Phi, psi and omega in degrees: 000131181267119184249129174270133180254115181253095182280147175178164174281329180049062191240060006259171171295147180220177185298329178300319177300316183290319178298316179298314181299316180294317179299317181294321175298320180290329188263351185231183179266012178297141177266331179213157168241125176258125175275107184267107182281121181270119177300320182210104174286124182298345179264006180231152178286131180300325183295342181277353187259138169292156178314137185301325181287329176290320178293321176300314181298322179295322177294319177302316178298317183294327186270356180302126178084001180257108181292147177080005180232138177212161180260148178230132176253025186305327184282348181295332182264004180259164180295150182252149359288170185277122174249129186304319182298324178292319179296316180298317179298317180295317179296321180296323178289321183284326183232072185296340183266001180254149174257133182247137180234135179276145174241126178209158176280162180300330179292321178289326178299321179300326182269357183306322179302339179274351181288167177284122178052056179298332181294328177288323178297309183289336179280344186233351185221150171278144178239116176270125185244123177257153185288152173234160178296136181098172180262122178238116182293134179271111181284357184234041180304127178083358180292131184295340181274347183264124177235123178275135181242127182278060176280161180300147174272119184254116179265067180213137181224155176297323178301314180297318180295318178298321179296318178300317180296315182296332182259013174076020179271162179278146179237017177298148184076341181274328177233156176303148183306317182296324178290316179300315181297321179294315180299314182292320180298318183274348180073027182288151174068011178283334181261162186284354183300330184253029182275350183292166181276000000 
């Protein structure tokens, strides 16, 4: 079974994430997309992130009723910060009969050379790349492991949603209803501690 791995902080998860995952499932041979919640992205400040279990719960809420999508907390038990190559190695050991494919935006592909052991990632895994707004140079033009997917371009970000919440704006339609209700009930993102990107 070919599984797509959609890594992210999901701080919070929003409709753009879900639209991308569904489009990629429709456009490729992936059987499932796993939303891998990262406790600590090494390229982001930890102080900008809501508690990892709260973010995990929001993804669980968002995926309810969506076939072919599931949440993964695999990185919660690994050393921090989270490095993709370590997670991939752990998943390969835990699920030897599954094939794993990375899903990332064109902006992340541009930064891939800065990741830990990018040569091992590209040597052992397929990377599905979806477009982002703006021009992002592909440092791996012609690489056999890189596959471009014509998924919709979503101009919505978790940073923008957090800003709307902090400034008292509405976020309906931007996040799943269950996620919006949870955020409002708990009062998350009202303070500037989680304003980082």
